[in-house]
One Martini backbone bead per residue (centre of mass of N, CA, C, O) as a GRO file, in nm:
protein
  359
    1MET     BB    1  -1.373   1.666  -7.876
    2SER     BB    2  -1.302   1.683  -8.198
    3LEU     BB    3  -1.349   1.583  -8.532
    4SER     BB    4  -1.031   1.665  -8.610
    5ASP     BB    5  -0.885   1.457  -8.449
    6GLY     BB    6  -0.588   1.397  -8.569
    7ASP     BB    7  -0.314   1.290  -8.782
    8SER     BB    8  -0.386   1.322  -9.155
    9SER     BB    9  -0.183   1.482  -9.341
   10ASN     BB   10  -0.031   1.198  -9.471
   11ILE     BB   11  -0.306   1.090  -9.567
   12PRO     BB   12  -0.461   0.952  -9.815
   13GLU     BB   13  -0.785   1.054  -9.945
   14THR     BB   14  -1.116   0.954 -10.015
   15ALA     BB   15  -1.458   1.051 -10.114
   16SER     BB   16  -1.804   0.949 -10.076
   17THR     BB   17  -2.160   1.001 -10.141
   18LEU     BB   18  -2.500   0.905 -10.039
   19ARG     BB   19  -2.783   1.047 -10.111
   20VAL     BB   20  -3.091   1.092  -9.917
   21GLU     BB   21  -3.423   1.123 -10.032
   22LYS     BB   22  -3.761   1.254  -9.996
   23VAL     BB   23  -4.089   1.174 -10.147
   24THR     BB   24  -4.424   1.311 -10.124
   25GLY     BB   25  -4.750   1.154 -10.182
   26SER     BB   26  -5.111   1.177 -10.278
   27HIS     BB   27  -5.413   0.978 -10.297
   28LEU     BB   28  -5.753   0.986 -10.407
   29PHE     BB   29  -6.008   0.722 -10.346
   30LYS     BB   30  -6.333   0.727 -10.478
   31ILE     BB   31  -6.633   0.565 -10.346
   32MET     BB   32  -6.915   0.496 -10.486
   33GLY     BB   33  -7.149   0.302 -10.355
   34TYR     BB   34  -7.037   0.138 -10.102
   35SER     BB   35  -7.259  -0.074 -10.015
   36LEU     BB   36  -7.240  -0.238 -10.294
   37GLN     BB   37  -6.945  -0.346 -10.260
   38THR     BB   38  -7.008  -0.582 -10.035
   39ASP     BB   39  -7.095  -0.795 -10.273
   40ILE     BB   40  -6.816  -0.867 -10.334
   41ALA     BB   41  -6.621  -1.098 -10.387
   42LYS     BB   42  -6.386  -1.260 -10.265
   43LYS     BB   43  -6.068  -1.134 -10.358
   44LYS     BB   44  -6.181  -0.868 -10.455
   45PHE     BB   45  -6.105  -0.556 -10.620
   46LEU     BB   46  -6.036  -0.210 -10.598
   47GLU     BB   47  -5.902   0.024 -10.851
   48SER     BB   48  -5.715   0.272 -10.897
   49ALA     BB   49  -5.566   0.510 -11.028
   50THR     BB   50  -5.276   0.601 -11.157
   51PHE     BB   51  -4.999   0.720 -10.975
   52SER     BB   52  -4.729   0.962 -10.876
   53VAL     BB   53  -4.421   0.889 -10.704
   54GLY     BB   54  -4.091   0.947 -10.732
   55GLY     BB   55  -4.113   0.833 -11.048
   56TYR     BB   56  -4.366   0.633 -10.974
   57ASP     BB   57  -4.601   0.392 -11.014
   58TRP     BB   58  -4.938   0.364 -10.863
   59SER     BB   59  -5.185   0.169 -10.665
   60ILE     BB   60  -5.493   0.090 -10.535
   61HIS     BB   61  -5.608  -0.184 -10.322
   62TYR     BB   62  -5.953  -0.275 -10.245
   63TYR     BB   63  -6.094  -0.494  -9.995
   64PRO     BB   64  -6.410  -0.533  -9.870
   65ASN     BB   65  -6.368  -0.874  -9.793
   66GLY     BB   66  -6.093  -0.931  -9.825
   67VAL     BB   67  -5.808  -1.118  -9.938
   68LYS     BB   68  -5.895  -1.353  -9.738
   69SER     BB   69  -6.078  -1.577  -9.564
   70THR     BB   70  -5.934  -1.513  -9.283
   71GLU     BB   71  -6.030  -1.173  -9.356
   72GLU     BB   72  -6.360  -1.139  -9.399
   73ASP     BB   73  -6.394  -0.928  -9.142
   74TYR     BB   74  -6.209  -0.743  -9.341
   75THR     BB   75  -6.049  -0.496  -9.463
   76SER     BB   76  -5.836  -0.421  -9.751
   77ILE     BB   77  -5.498  -0.258  -9.806
   78PHE     BB   78  -5.315  -0.159 -10.103
   79VAL     BB   79  -4.991  -0.084 -10.257
   80LEU     BB   80  -4.883  -0.063 -10.603
   81LEU     BB   81  -4.613  -0.135 -10.799
   82LYS     BB   82  -4.603  -0.054 -11.160
   83SER     BB   83  -4.331  -0.021 -11.212
   84GLU     BB   84  -4.017  -0.100 -11.371
   85ALA     BB   85  -3.867  -0.168 -11.076
   86LYS     BB   86  -3.611  -0.185 -10.836
   87TYR     BB   87  -3.564  -0.116 -10.507
   88VAL     BB   88  -3.813   0.048 -10.370
   89LYS     BB   89  -3.819   0.282 -10.117
   90ALA     BB   90  -4.106   0.283  -9.898
   91GLN     BB   91  -4.389   0.478  -9.723
   92PRO     BB   92  -4.690   0.375  -9.634
   93SER     BB   93  -5.032   0.517  -9.604
   94PHE     BB   94  -5.363   0.516  -9.448
   95ILE     BB   95  -5.692   0.678  -9.515
   96ILE     BB   96  -6.031   0.687  -9.408
   97LEU     BB   97  -6.294   0.874  -9.559
   98ASN     BB   98  -6.531   1.083  -9.600
   99GLU     BB   99  -6.655   1.321  -9.807
  100ASN     BB  100  -6.557   1.548  -9.577
  101ARG     BB  101  -6.275   1.429  -9.469
  102ASN     BB  102  -6.339   1.247  -9.226
  103PRO     BB  103  -6.200   1.030  -9.038
  104LEU     BB  104  -6.237   0.655  -8.988
  105SER     BB  105  -5.946   0.546  -9.066
  106ALA     BB  106  -5.597   0.436  -8.967
  107ARG     BB  107  -5.254   0.360  -9.111
  108LEU     BB  108  -4.955   0.418  -8.974
  109THR     BB  109  -4.606   0.393  -9.083
  110THR     BB  110  -4.246   0.325  -9.010
  111GLU     BB  111  -4.200   0.157  -9.241
  112VAL     BB  112  -3.959   0.044  -9.480
  113TYR     BB  113  -4.019  -0.063  -9.801
  114THR     BB  114  -3.923  -0.304 -10.048
  115PHE     BB  115  -3.969  -0.281 -10.380
  116THR     BB  116  -4.080  -0.488 -10.652
  117SER     BB  117  -4.158  -0.587 -11.006
  118ASP     BB  118  -4.173  -0.893 -11.042
  119ASN     BB  119  -4.482  -0.916 -10.885
  120LYS     BB  120  -4.613  -0.669 -10.823
  121ASP     BB  121  -4.560  -0.517 -10.565
  122SER     BB  122  -4.687  -0.493 -10.224
  123TYR     BB  123  -4.850  -0.288  -9.960
  124GLY     BB  124  -5.017  -0.357  -9.638
  125PHE     BB  125  -5.358  -0.437  -9.495
  126PRO     BB  126  -5.543  -0.712  -9.438
  127LYS     BB  127  -5.627  -0.565  -9.143
  128PHE     BB  128  -5.752  -0.268  -9.134
  129VAL     BB  129  -6.083  -0.311  -9.090
  130LYS     BB  130  -6.369  -0.375  -8.974
  131ARG     BB  131  -6.664  -0.411  -9.130
  132SER     BB  132  -6.848  -0.342  -8.882
  133ALA     BB  133  -6.710  -0.072  -8.813
  134LEU     BB  134  -6.765   0.068  -9.091
  135GLN     BB  135  -7.077   0.021  -9.105
  136SER     BB  136  -7.140   0.188  -8.830
  137LEU     BB  137  -7.072   0.462  -9.016
  138SER     BB  138  -7.284   0.501  -9.243
  139GLY     BB  139  -7.422   0.770  -9.133
  140ASP     BB  140  -7.150   0.937  -9.240
  141LEU     BB  141  -7.215   0.861  -9.543
  142LYS     BB  142  -7.222   1.072  -9.786
  143ASN     BB  143  -7.349   0.926 -10.068
  144ASP     BB  144  -7.222   0.649 -10.017
  145CYS     BB  145  -6.902   0.748  -9.932
  146ILE     BB  146  -6.552   0.694  -9.988
  147VAL     BB  147  -6.210   0.785  -9.888
  148ILE     BB  148  -5.883   0.706 -10.004
  149ARG     BB  149  -5.569   0.781  -9.843
  150CYS     BB  150  -5.254   0.766 -10.010
  151THR     BB  151  -4.936   0.765  -9.872
  152VAL     BB  152  -4.609   0.830 -10.025
  153THR     BB  153  -4.269   0.760  -9.934
  154VAL     BB  154  -3.975   0.818 -10.128
  155PHE     BB  155  -3.651   0.672 -10.129
  156LYS     BB  156  -3.375   0.846 -10.266
  157THR     BB  157  -3.076   0.798 -10.444
  158PHE     BB  158  -2.763   1.002 -10.472
  159PRO     BB  159  -2.478   1.061 -10.629
  160VAL     BB  160  -2.203   1.241 -10.497
  161GLU     BB  161  -1.907   1.440 -10.452
  162VAL     BB  162  -2.023   1.613 -10.210
  163GLU     BB  163  -2.053   1.642  -9.891
  164PRO     BB  164  -2.280   1.713  -9.673
  165ALA     BB  165  -2.346   1.989  -9.481
  166PHE     BB  166  -2.333   2.113  -9.183
  167PRO     BB  167  -2.612   2.214  -9.136
  168LEU     BB  168  -2.913   2.144  -9.204
  169PRO     BB  169  -3.177   2.234  -9.371
  170VAL     BB  170  -3.447   2.434  -9.252
  171PRO     BB  171  -3.749   2.456  -9.273
  172PRO     BB  172  -3.996   2.648  -9.278
  173PRO     BB  173  -4.263   2.769  -9.144
  174ASP     BB  174  -4.620   2.629  -9.180
  175MET     BB  175  -4.721   2.842  -8.947
  176GLN     BB  176  -4.861   3.025  -8.730
  177GLN     BB  177  -4.820   3.189  -8.438
  178LEU     BB  178  -4.961   3.005  -8.125
  179SER     BB  179  -4.844   3.043  -7.838
  180HIS     BB  180  -5.066   3.212  -7.690
  181LEU     BB  181  -5.270   2.973  -7.672
  182LEU     BB  182  -5.100   2.784  -7.494
  183GLU     BB  183  -5.057   2.983  -7.256
  184ALA     BB  184  -5.361   3.067  -7.207
  185GLY     BB  185  -5.589   2.833  -7.299
  186TYR     BB  186  -5.768   2.914  -7.528
  187GLY     BB  187  -5.999   2.659  -7.614
  188ALA     BB  188  -5.925   2.409  -7.469
  189ASP     BB  189  -5.988   2.035  -7.544
  190VAL     BB  190  -5.722   1.910  -7.405
  191THR     BB  191  -5.547   1.688  -7.175
  192PHE     BB  192  -5.226   1.630  -7.049
  193LYS     BB  193  -5.050   1.360  -6.869
  194VAL     BB  194  -4.714   1.412  -6.729
  195ASN     BB  195  -4.586   1.322  -6.459
  196GLY     BB  196  -4.830   1.499  -6.302
  197GLN     BB  197  -4.861   1.691  -6.542
  198ARG     BB  198  -5.039   1.950  -6.704
  199PHE     BB  199  -5.168   1.996  -7.052
  200ASN     BB  200  -5.305   2.229  -7.255
  201ALA     BB  201  -5.508   2.197  -7.567
  202HIS     BB  202  -5.547   2.154  -7.935
  203LYS     BB  203  -5.651   1.937  -8.149
  204HIS     BB  204  -5.647   2.075  -8.433
  205ILE     BB  205  -5.358   2.165  -8.414
  206LEU     BB  206  -5.223   1.886  -8.370
  207ALA     BB  207  -5.351   1.756  -8.625
  208ALA     BB  208  -5.216   1.956  -8.835
  209LYS     BB  209  -4.903   1.851  -8.755
  210SER     BB  210  -5.013   1.553  -8.687
  211GLN     BB  211  -5.105   1.222  -8.779
  212VAL     BB  212  -5.126   1.102  -8.507
  213PHE     BB  213  -5.334   1.299  -8.385
  214LEU     BB  214  -5.541   1.268  -8.599
  215ALA     BB  215  -5.607   0.970  -8.534
  216GLN     BB  216  -5.664   1.004  -8.226
  217PHE     BB  217  -5.904   1.237  -8.259
  218PHE     BB  218  -6.041   1.146  -8.574
  219GLY     BB  219  -6.069   0.859  -8.540
  220PRO     BB  220  -6.224   0.556  -8.448
  221LEU     BB  221  -6.049   0.606  -8.155
  222LYS     BB  222  -6.148   0.853  -8.039
  223GLU     BB  223  -6.153   1.105  -7.783
  224ASN     BB  224  -6.466   1.164  -7.620
  225LYS     BB  225  -6.474   1.139  -7.297
  226ASP     BB  226  -6.173   1.155  -7.239
  227LYS     BB  227  -5.972   1.459  -7.182
  228ILE     BB  228  -5.751   1.276  -7.053
  229ILE     BB  229  -5.406   1.218  -7.148
  230LYS     BB  230  -5.180   0.971  -7.112
  231ILE     BB  231  -4.817   0.996  -7.111
  232GLU     BB  232  -4.573   0.785  -7.192
  233ASP     BB  233  -4.222   0.783  -7.194
  234MET     BB  234  -4.222   1.099  -7.078
  235GLU     BB  235  -4.114   1.402  -7.005
  236ALA     BB  236  -4.243   1.695  -6.930
  237PRO     BB  237  -4.024   1.893  -7.061
  238VAL     BB  238  -4.051   1.750  -7.341
  239PHE     BB  239  -4.352   1.794  -7.390
  240ASN     BB  240  -4.340   2.104  -7.368
  241SER     BB  241  -4.153   2.147  -7.610
  242LEU     BB  242  -4.332   2.009  -7.817
  243LEU     BB  243  -4.575   2.201  -7.796
  244HIS     BB  244  -4.416   2.461  -7.869
  245PHE     BB  245  -4.341   2.374  -8.150
  246ILE     BB  246  -4.630   2.333  -8.265
  247TYR     BB  247  -4.708   2.646  -8.211
  248SER     BB  248  -4.397   2.801  -8.308
  249GLU     BB  249  -4.139   2.656  -8.444
  250THR     BB  250  -3.990   2.639  -8.148
  251VAL     BB  251  -3.687   2.617  -7.922
  252PRO     BB  252  -3.578   2.795  -7.663
  253GLU     BB  253  -3.336   2.628  -7.558
  254PHE     BB  254  -3.167   2.647  -7.846
  255GLU     BB  255  -3.080   2.960  -7.816
  256GLU     BB  256  -2.886   2.834  -7.594
  257VAL     BB  257  -2.511   2.732  -7.630
  258SER     BB  258  -2.378   2.774  -7.350
  259GLY     BB  259  -2.234   2.596  -7.138
  260SER     BB  260  -2.458   2.411  -6.935
  261LYS     BB  261  -2.682   2.453  -7.159
  262LYS     BB  262  -2.563   2.277  -7.382
  263LYS     BB  263  -2.599   2.007  -7.228
  264HIS     BB  264  -2.898   2.024  -7.200
  265ASN     BB  265  -2.966   2.034  -7.500
  266ASN     BB  266  -2.855   1.765  -7.588
  267GLU     BB  267  -3.050   1.602  -7.412
  268LEU     BB  268  -3.303   1.719  -7.528
  269ALA     BB  269  -3.256   1.644  -7.827
  270GLN     BB  270  -3.281   1.338  -7.784
  271HIS     BB  271  -3.570   1.324  -7.671
  272LEU     BB  272  -3.703   1.507  -7.910
  273LEU     BB  273  -3.640   1.312  -8.133
  274VAL     BB  274  -3.815   1.083  -8.041
  275ALA     BB  275  -4.087   1.244  -8.029
  276ALA     BB  276  -4.079   1.340  -8.329
  277ASP     BB  277  -4.101   1.047  -8.437
  278ARG     BB  278  -4.361   0.966  -8.288
  279TYR     BB  279  -4.524   1.247  -8.430
  280ASP     BB  280  -4.427   1.326  -8.714
  281LEU     BB  281  -4.174   1.575  -8.686
  282ASP     BB  282  -3.944   1.655  -8.923
  283ARG     BB  283  -3.836   1.944  -8.824
  284LEU     BB  284  -3.747   1.875  -8.546
  285LYS     BB  285  -3.559   1.637  -8.628
  286ILE     BB  286  -3.357   1.824  -8.762
  287ILE     BB  287  -3.284   2.009  -8.529
  288CYS     BB  288  -3.176   1.781  -8.345
  289GLN     BB  289  -2.942   1.696  -8.529
  290ASN     BB  290  -2.788   1.958  -8.530
  291ILE     BB  291  -2.727   1.965  -8.242
  292LEU     BB  292  -2.580   1.678  -8.214
  293TYR     BB  293  -2.354   1.714  -8.413
  294GLY     BB  294  -2.198   1.929  -8.225
  295SER     BB  295  -2.154   1.691  -7.978
  296ILE     BB  296  -1.955   1.497  -8.078
  297ASP     BB  297  -1.792   1.226  -7.903
  298ARG     BB  298  -1.642   0.986  -7.738
  299GLY     BB  299  -1.888   0.966  -7.507
  300ASN     BB  300  -2.151   0.969  -7.742
  301VAL     BB  301  -2.126   0.827  -8.026
  302VAL     BB  302  -2.290   0.563  -7.968
  303ALA     BB  303  -2.553   0.675  -7.880
  304LEU     BB  304  -2.610   0.842  -8.131
  305LEU     BB  305  -2.600   0.602  -8.327
  306SER     BB  306  -2.837   0.455  -8.205
  307LEU     BB  307  -3.034   0.670  -8.246
  308ALA     BB  308  -3.011   0.695  -8.554
  309GLU     BB  309  -3.099   0.400  -8.617
  310MET     BB  310  -3.387   0.393  -8.478
  311HIS     BB  311  -3.470   0.698  -8.628
  312ASN     BB  312  -3.364   0.740  -8.937
  313CYS     BB  313  -3.070   0.910  -8.919
  314ILE     BB  314  -2.865   0.948  -9.172
  315ASN     BB  315  -2.666   1.201  -9.119
  316LEU     BB  316  -2.590   1.120  -8.821
  317LYS     BB  317  -2.486   0.846  -8.864
  318THR     BB  318  -2.253   0.928  -9.067
  319ALA     BB  319  -2.106   1.117  -8.865
  320CYS     BB  320  -2.045   0.899  -8.653
  321LEU     BB  321  -1.882   0.706  -8.832
  322LYS     BB  322  -1.666   0.901  -8.914
  323PHE     BB  323  -1.557   0.955  -8.640
  324ILE     BB  324  -1.485   0.669  -8.550
  325ALA     BB  325  -1.276   0.652  -8.812
  326SER     BB  326  -1.073   0.815  -8.686
  327PRO     BB  327  -0.791   0.870  -8.597
  328GLY     BB  328  -0.755   0.720  -8.265
  329ILE     BB  329  -1.070   0.608  -8.230
  330LEU     BB  330  -1.163   0.348  -8.326
  331GLY     BB  331  -1.033   0.142  -8.110
  332GLU     BB  332  -1.172   0.269  -7.865
  333VAL     BB  333  -1.464   0.240  -7.937
  334THR     BB  334  -1.486  -0.070  -8.041
  335ALA     BB  335  -1.408  -0.179  -7.742
  336THR     BB  336  -1.662  -0.114  -7.624
  337GLU     BB  337  -1.945  -0.234  -7.491
  338GLN     BB  338  -2.145  -0.040  -7.617
  339PHE     BB  339  -2.060  -0.118  -7.914
  340GLN     BB  340  -2.096  -0.430  -7.893
  341CYS     BB  341  -2.408  -0.410  -7.828
  342LEU     BB  342  -2.488  -0.263  -8.090
  343VAL     BB  343  -2.388  -0.485  -8.297
  344ARG     BB  344  -2.565  -0.712  -8.182
  345ASN     BB  345  -2.836  -0.541  -8.276
  346HIS     BB  346  -2.650  -0.406  -8.527
  347PRO     BB  347  -2.451  -0.563  -8.756
  348LEU     BB  348  -2.447  -0.352  -9.003
  349ILE     BB  349  -2.274  -0.125  -8.886
  350LEU     BB  350  -1.998  -0.260  -8.911
  351LYS     BB  351  -2.002  -0.300  -9.213
  352GLU     BB  352  -2.030  -0.007  -9.290
  353LEU     BB  353  -1.774   0.093  -9.154
  354LEU     BB  354  -1.574  -0.088  -9.315
  355ASP     BB  355  -1.671  -0.026  -9.611
  356LYS     BB  356  -1.683   0.320  -9.594
  357TRP     BB  357  -1.439   0.419  -9.373
  358VAL     BB  358  -1.234   0.172  -9.355
  359LEU     BB  359  -0.924   0.145  -9.521
   0.00000   0.00000   0.00000
């Protein structure tokens, strides 16, 4: 069943689209004489210079002794919206490094937080890292210095007249082809065990492509003793494709799109989209959305809508809602138990469908 099924030639219709884009920027807040800052009174903070991301001004607030008395054993980190703006959707993350830019602690979040400027709104972690854990690393602090890197991704909305067309533009590869290293295993220093299968890889290559791997291998909880890492909740073929993409920026299975292979690719794309979201691989996530867009039909549209909702795939979600609203499809799909279960878990989906797509 194609997206164009149904006779709508005699039905007048209009359409508008709200385009969502994200802008990412980072700021480095260098604190010299860090050991002296631990004498600062509780609830007092160190503030960075103001920096701009996505057209808004921000600053970092760092509490060496915690923001509250109940958190005095921890350091606290927040990012503050300083611009006079309301309803700014952003996704902040923090990493503490030493002066050589080696990670000491990291908190990466998948939550999109809505900032307002009513009370100089902020977002962060009251219990970022234990003070004792950070102090134990003082031998690594060259010149008694730490660097806080705050990365802010701002989600901006733009009204446009023409709907964005699929496929989405795929960014070009951002690294050289390294697939031969993966295949030959030269210099591999980490092994993953996935459902009984082992995969050799290189920590620095994985960390260069994924903030999740960066925190896992070079953060305070880095794997030093055990070189075998067990991956849960993922099939071995999916992890193999994930590794191949990290090294080569390609997924060979997606190059064949006919016959039974196409069905296999659609299933792989669903699993890879979840993995890409888990390891913060945005380019792979876009590629998977493009594959799935071409497979939308009556039988899988609810499953794809649920997948898009859980993993923040705005364009795929919009395509699924538009398909469900097509003449002759709306009643059939919304009557299914699968759709009713989705609405129970995500009630705003039904409101969005009715408000934006069902005339």
